[in-house]
N, C-alpha and C positions, 0 to 999 in steps of 0.2 A: 425567413429570418430576417428582421427589421436590421437596415443601417446600422441604428443603434447600438445593436449587440454585435453584428460581424464583422462592424471595421476595427471595434477595441481585441475583439478575439482574433483577427487576422494579422492586428499588428503584434500582438504578444505569442501566438501558438504561429502562423505563417499561414500560406495558399494551402488548401487539401493536396493532399497527393494522390495521384492515379494507383489502382492495386497495379497497374503493370509496372509502376515505379519499385515495385516492393525490393527487387534484386538491388537497386540503387541505394537503400539503406543496410544493405548488409556489411558488417565491419572487417576489416581489416587487422590484424592483430596489434597493430600501433596504436589504433583505436579502441580496440575491446578491453586493452589493458586499462585506460583510465576509467572506462565505462561500468564495468566487470567486477574489477580489484582493486579498487581505491578503500574500499572497507579492509580488506586482508594486508593491503601496505601502509597505508595508513595508521593501521594499529601497534605499530612501531613508537607511535608517538607517545604510547600510553604503556605497553604491554611492561616492561622493563618496570616502571615506576609502580604499575601494580603490584609486581612482585617482591619490590622493596617496601612497599608500603605496609604489606602485610609483615613481611620477614622484620620491620621494626615493631612489632608487639614486643619482642625479645630483647627490643635495645639494640648494641650494636654485635650483640651476640650472635645473632642468626642471618646478620648478612652478607658473611662469605659463603652462605652455602648458595646465593642465586645465580651462580653460573650453571650450578647444578640443576636447578628448577626450570632455567632457562633452557639447558639442554634437553630434560624430558619434554619442554613444549616443542621444539625443533623436531626432536624426534615423531611426536604426535603428528605436527603437520606433514612431517616428509611423509608418512605412511596413508592420511588422509589425503593428502593429492595424489600420491601414487595410484589410489583406491578411483579418486573420482575422473584422472585421466581413463584408466577403462572403465568408468562408466559413462564417460563422452563418447567410445567407441561404441558401448554394447549398445546406447539408447541416443542414437544422433537426432532424436525427433524431441531432444529437451524433458523437461520434467524434473530433471535431477530425483530425488529422495522419493518424490512421488510416485513417478514414474517406475522406476525401480519396483518399491515394494508392492506396488500396484500389480506388475507382472509379475514377482513371485513370492509374494507374502499375503496376499491376499488384499482386497479394498479397505476392510476396517485398519489394517496397517499402515498402509497408505493415506488414509484420512491424518491417521494420528501423527505423522511424518509431516504430512501437507499444513495441518495444524498448529506443528511447532515450528516450523519455519514460518509460516505469516507473520505468527506473534515475534517473531525474533527479526522478523526483516520491519516491522515497526519500532521495536526496539532500538533497532540497528540506527535508523532515522531520529531519532529523539537522543539516544548515547551520543550519535556524531553528532549533530547542531548542538545539542548543550555543553559538549567538550571544547567544539568549537568556540564560541559565545564565553566560554570559560576563560578561552585564552585572549579573547577580544578585553574580555572585562578587565583582564589581567593589566593589560596595556592602556585600558583608558577603563579606571575606576568609574568612571563619572557615570559608565550604563548600565553600572549594576542594578541600580532600581527598574532598569527596561531590560534586563536578559529575557523576560518571557516573552516581550513583544519584540524585541531582534530575533528570538529564537523561532518565532511564527512567520516574522516575516522574509527568515533564509527558507527556512521551509515552502514556503510559496514561490520563491523565487528559483530552488530546487527543482517544483511539482512544472512550474511554467517551461523551463528549459529541457526538461525531459518531455513537455508535451509535444516541443518543436520538431521531437524524433530522434531517434537512437543516434544518428549520425552527425547531427549535428548537436547534440550534448556533448558526444564525444570529445568532438573537438574544441567544443569551450572548456572542457573538463581535463584535456589533454596537460596542456601548459601546466597547470598548480598540479598535478600528478608530478609529471618529470622532474619538475624544479624542485618537489620534495626529494626525491629521489637523488638528483643529481647533489642537493644542498647536504641532506645526510652523509652519503658517501664522502663529501669533499671534509666534511666536520670530521667522519671517521677518521679518513686518508692525514689530515693534518694531526689530529689528536695521535696515531697510531706512530707519525714521522715524529713528534714532540719528546714521547715516550722511550722512543727507541735511542734519541739524541742526546737522552738525560734530563729535559727538561718536560714532564709528563707536566700536563695539565691539572688543576687544582679547584675542583669545587669549591665554590663562596660558601657552602654548609660542609667543608671537610675539618674545621675545626671545630665544630658543635658536637657533642654527643646525645645521643636517644636516649631518655627512660624509658625503661622496660613498664609497659602497660599493665603486664600480667608477667610476673616469675615465671620463667619456662626452665625448669628445672627437671622433671621429670622427662623418659624418653617419649612417652607418650603425645605429652603436651607440643614436644618437637615435631612429633611427626602429624600433628594435629595443624600447628602453624604451617608446616610445609606444605602440605595437602591444601591448606586455605590460599595459599602463594601459588601454587601449582593451579589451580583452580581459577584464579584472577588471571594468571599469566595467560589462560588459553582463549581469552580476548582476541588473540592473534590469530584465531581459526575462523572468527565469522567472517563470513561472506565468501568463505572458499566455493561452497555448494554453488554459487551464482551462475560461475561459468559453465556448469553441468546443465542448469535449468537454459541456459540461453543460447545453447549449441546452436540452433538455426538460425540465430540472428548473424554466423558468422560468415564470411566468402567461404566458399567451397576451395578445397574440401574441408567441408564444417567441421568434423570431428577431429582432424588434424589440427587444424587452428586454435579450435577450443583445447585439445590435449598441449599444444604448444604454448599456450597462454596459459593455461596453468602452473606450466614448469617455469617459465618466464618469475610469474607472480611469485611463486615456492621461492627459486634463488634470489630474488632481489630481498624478499621478505626476511629468509633465512641469514645471507649477507648484515642485513642493516638492524638485525634483531642481535645477533652473536655480537656487531660489532658495537651497539649502544651498550647492551651489558658488560662488554669488556671496558669500556672507555668509563662507566659511571661507577666499576671498582676502581679501575686506576685512578680516577681523579675522586676516589672517596664521596660520592654524591649519598648524602644522609637526607631522607625525608622521611615524614611521619603524617600519619594521617589527625594528628591532634600537635599544632603547632607550641603548646603548653607543655610539652614533652622534649622538646630539643632544648638541652641543656648550655647555657652559653649565650644563647640567642640575644641580642639587645630587646629591650621595649619595642614593640611595634614591630618586631620583623615580619616581614612579609615572605611566605616561603614561595618558591619557584617551583616549576615543574623539572622534572630531571632533564625535559630537552632543555630547555633555557637556562638551566644550571651548566649544561653540557658547553653548548653553542657559547655562554659568558665564560668561560673556562678556555675553552679553544681558540675563540676568534677577542674577546674580551666585551664586557657586559659594555652595553650603546655603541660598538662599532657597528658598522654596515654588513656584519655576518652576522652578528647575531640579530639585527633586526631582518635580514633575510630570512635566517631559518625560523624565525618566530611566526612571519607573516606567512611562509610555505605552510609551516605547521598548521595553524589557523586551517589557511585554506585545506589544507586535504583533509583535515579533522571533518569538515563541513560537510566537504564533498565525497566522502565515505559513505554520507548518506547514500550518494547515486548507487551504488550496488544495489539496496535495497529497493531505490525506484529502477531497477531493470528486473530485479530478480518477482517482484511481489507481484507485477501486473503479470509479468508471463504466466505465473505458479495461479495467479486467482483464473485466467484466462482458461487454463486447462483444466481447473475446477469447474468453470463456470460452462465448458463446452459438457462436462462430463454430468452435467447437471448439480453437483455439491453446494454451487454458490449460484447465484443469478446469473443469467445466460447473457445480459447486458455487458458482463466483464470478459467474456469471448470474443467480444467485437472491438476489432482496431478502428482506431480515429481518424480525424482527417490526416494525420499526419503519420498514419499508418505505426500509429502503438496503441498501446491497451489504454485509451484516455481516462478509462472510468477507475480502472485499479491505481494508475498514479492521482488522480484525488481522491479513491478513500483512502488510500496510503495517504498520502499529505493528513487530510484531515485526522484520521488518528494519532498520527505523530505528534500533532498539533494539541489535540485533547491529552495526550501523556505530558506533554512540555509544561501545560497549563496546570496540571495535577499535580505534578513534582516540581514546581516552582525552575523548570527549566534545571535542575541541580545534577549534574553528571555522577556524584557519587552517591545519590539514591538510585538513579537511571539504572549503573551498572550492575547494581546487585539483583537486578530482573534479567541480565543479560546473560545469554549463552546455554543455559541451558536446554531453550528449544535447539539450538544447533545441534548440541551431541544426543539429541533424541532422534533428530532424521539422520546423521551422522549414523548412527548404529542401527538404525533399521536399513539407509539404505546400504549399508556394510554387508548386513547379514541377509539382504536380498540377494548381492551380487553373489552371494557366497550358493547360492541357492539356482541362479543363474548359472552359474559356470559347473554347478555338479548336473544340472539338464544337460548343457550341452555339451559333458562331458560324456553320456553314454550315447548321443549320436556322433560323435566327433571318429575322425579314423583315429588309427593307433599310434601318428605320427605328430598328431596334434594334441594328443595327452600329456604330456610333458609342461606342452605352454600352459596349457587349459589350468592344469594343478599347479602353477606355479601362480598364475592370476588368483585361483581359487584359496591358494594359501595368502597371498597379500592380503585380499579380503578378509578374509578370517580372522589373520592378527589384528586386520583395522576394526572388524566389529567388536572382539574382545577389548581392546583398549581403548573404544570411546564407549564401550559399556562403562566400564571401570572409569573412565574420566566422567561420566554420567554421573555414578555412584557418586563419587567425591562431589562433584559440583552441587547436586542434588543436598547431600549430607553439610558442607561447609555456606551454602549460601540461603539454606533453604528459611533459616531464623531473620535474614536481613531482607528479607523484600522476596525473595524466588516463590514463596508459598503461594503468589499472587499470579505467577505463568504457571503454576500446579494447579491453582484452580481454572485460569484461564482457557487452556488446554482443552480438559474434557467438556466444558461449556461450549465452546468452537465446535469441536466434534462434533456435541448433539445438534447444536445449529445446521451443519454441513449435513447431516442427517434429515435432519425435519426439512428440509428445503429440497431435497433430492427425493423424499417420500409427497412431497406435494407436486413436485414435477411427474411423479410417476402416476398419482393420483390424476392430474390433469390430463395427463396423455389417454391415459384407460378412458376418461369419460370425453375425451373429444374424438376417440376414435369412431367413426362412421360404423352404423349398424348394416348389416346386408341389405334390411330393406331398405337403406336409406332415410330419408326425413320426408315427411306425409305434406300435405299442401294444407296450410289453414282452409277449414270450412270458409270463412268470409272473413274480409280486414276492415277493421272499425276505425276508422279515422277520425282523431281529435286534434284540434289545432286549438292550443294554448292562445287568450286573445287579453291584453291587460289595455290596450288602448288601437284605435282602428288608424293605423298610421302605413307608411311604406314598407316596412318587413313583415305586418302583422299581414296586407293585404298579397304579400308575396308567398307567405308559408299558405294560403288558402289558394293562392293559386297553385301551387306545387302539390297539396295534398288531393285536389279537384283533377290534376293531370295523371294522381297516379290510380284514378277510378276504383276508389273505395264501395265496400258495398254501403256501409252510411257514414257519414261526415257531418261531423259535428263542430260548432265553434264553441268553445268553451270559455266563459269569466267567473273570474270569483269576485265578489262585488265586496271590497271593505271602506270605498270612497263614494257614498250614495250619489254626490254631483259627479263623481267620475263616470258612474252606472251609466244614469242618466244620460251622461253627453255620448256615451259609448252608442247604446241605445236608438237615440236619434240619429246618429251617424249611420249608423247600420242602418236604418231604414230608410234615409235621403240616400245613399248609393244604391237602394235596392240590391244589397249583396245576396247573390242568390246560395245560401249556407244559413242554415238555422242556428240561432245563437242561444247557448244556453248560461242562463247566470245563475252562479249559485251563491246562496247567502253565506254569510261567514261573520256570526256575530262577536267574534272574538279576533278578527281581523287578520286570523292566518291563511294566507295563500294557500300554503302546501295541502293538508291536509284534507280541505274539502276537493282540492283536484285527484287526488289520490284515492279517495275515498269511491268519487264518482267513476274512475276508470277500472278500481277492482270488481264495482257492482257491473260493468261490462261485462268482466273476466267471469263474474258470477252465473249471469243468466246465459253466457254460452262460453264455455270452456274451451271448446274447440277450436276457436275462432283467435284471432290475433288483433291488437288494440293498435293501431299506429300512432304516437303520441307526435305532432308537428311541435317545434320548440323554435316561434321566431328570435334570433340572436343578433346583436349590434357586434359588427367587428371594426374595432376602432384603430386608428393608426399608433397610437401610444400607448404603450403596456401599461403606462401608469392610470388610463383612460378606463383598461377594463377593472378597476373597481367599482368604477362611477356606473355600471350599467351590468346586467345582465345575472343580477345575484339571486333572484327569485327564481330564472331559471334555473341554474347552476342547482340549487337546492333541489328542485322538483327534477331534474334528470338525475340526480344522485339517488333519490328514493326510486326513483322508476327501474333502475338498470336493477334492483334484488324483486323487481315484481315481474313473476312468470308468464308468459305470452305477451309480453309489451316490448313492443320497439319504440325506440327514440330515436326520432330524426332532427337533428340539427337545420334549420334552413337560414344559413347567415346571411346577412347584408353589411355590404363592403363600406360605410359610410365615406361618400367622401368620393369613393371611385365606381359609382354607378347610376349616373343622371340620368341616363336613357333608361332605365330598366323598370322606374316607377310606372310612368304612363301606360306603358304595356303591360305591367302588371295588374292596375287600376281596370283598364279595359278588360285584360281577361278574366278578372273575378267577376265583375261586373257583369257581364253577357248574360 
């Protein structure tokens, strides 16, 4: 690798790490929490808001249901976390929903789970970054026209941070993550204290009313709105599965530490969710997806997020506390994408190892992370951000569907896992196994019900795109697997081995009689082929005449064949000549030697070897033809020319 390429790479990514250093990259719980759990922790920045936004469809009349909806989300989160803690112990090699489904439900179910997760990881990055940029734009409106560009830059920064390695990215992301947790708990504690002392915080929107978007009078309409609110609030569960995918990245005991990290994440998330929802109800936060429905709002009123209104009510708008909460909230929303940057590459590496994705995804890069997966995730996320104008409102409609597909399959797989284990277990273990199976069975039923709710309430709002993308990705993974299987069968050696060719006919492509050409001739002669010919395609009469004169003057002991090309095409006459050799001797092999210049700078490559590249590309598809590149390193082989000339002229 040239210095021009390697130096910037080393500055951005760092020096390569030996495989022996793998143990040094394993994470303790304090770093694993920000690396794998930033997504579910950050969901507190918008989960309560999403519930209130949907309930506001009915005006103020349905807002009192927010605590009940939040309670249902918390119940679901608790069940899912308990279930995934069991997965961490049952499948310590990672893989999460894919590994569980493959072992217990079959490969097809596993691919459905994997495809759903891969899509949702991409959406996690897009939604998280878009939400964070939205908060930045709220503070600095002048940046609004540059939201997409800013989002793309942030994705690039996150990708580079993760390319440096898990431990380094965990260290970088730990401070904002813990600062967010501390800021939210401080705000909740002060809010609760003020409420208990009779000075409850009041949101800036408390005096505003909300006009109903649709009269919600019938019981079925209320149920529909509540269910959609619940589906939106379930964004709090995104990223939970990342810990079970990344169990191998924890310090020993791996399963215990992974399960412990999940428990810590659940306690923190649930406590913040309860506190923020309670504070929003106490402060009478009124928020809607259409600011024109805010009754009593002054002209030009800019609606702030729930977090912004609560921090303003507790600390005072414009205070240090207010800006601190806003800053760490924007950071955690952006860093929530880090969960996907760890989950996606790990899952893609397992799929690559199994042959359902390109095998390159299963290899670790210089810093012992799955670099190709990180780069692909970043690229797809940027495409989504550009396609949806970095709008969190539009992107979030595609969100969480894939998560609940994988949740349901994972829990159903765990039920079968425990059932199989029950048949082989001792009688003393039956009670423990039955309890574990019951937990996963309840989790499977609950997440399946939520999947139906999410699909029904979000399908028309954009989730149909995910419904279309999942079977497409499933088909692509199967096609890749079929290709790898076909190649494996084709490459398997026959019992008789590979027969030796009857003869080898060497053809050296010559454009001019220069040092690289002489070296290719010398190398071709050294291989002692059955026949040897130098081939020149004449497109310039003057150049061809000069070549023939130099050939005779040097007395080169190789026959020079000149092909006329009236249409000035170099490739076709050469290919036809080589094909004629094959037709005359189908059991023989044609070895084509191609002289090439190796230049010092990458941009110089475009100035040389273009004809050679075209001929080589075409020859690769001709049977019985071997292509040998004979490189000449420009400026690095000063003593080679005389030897080559003498060798050939002998």
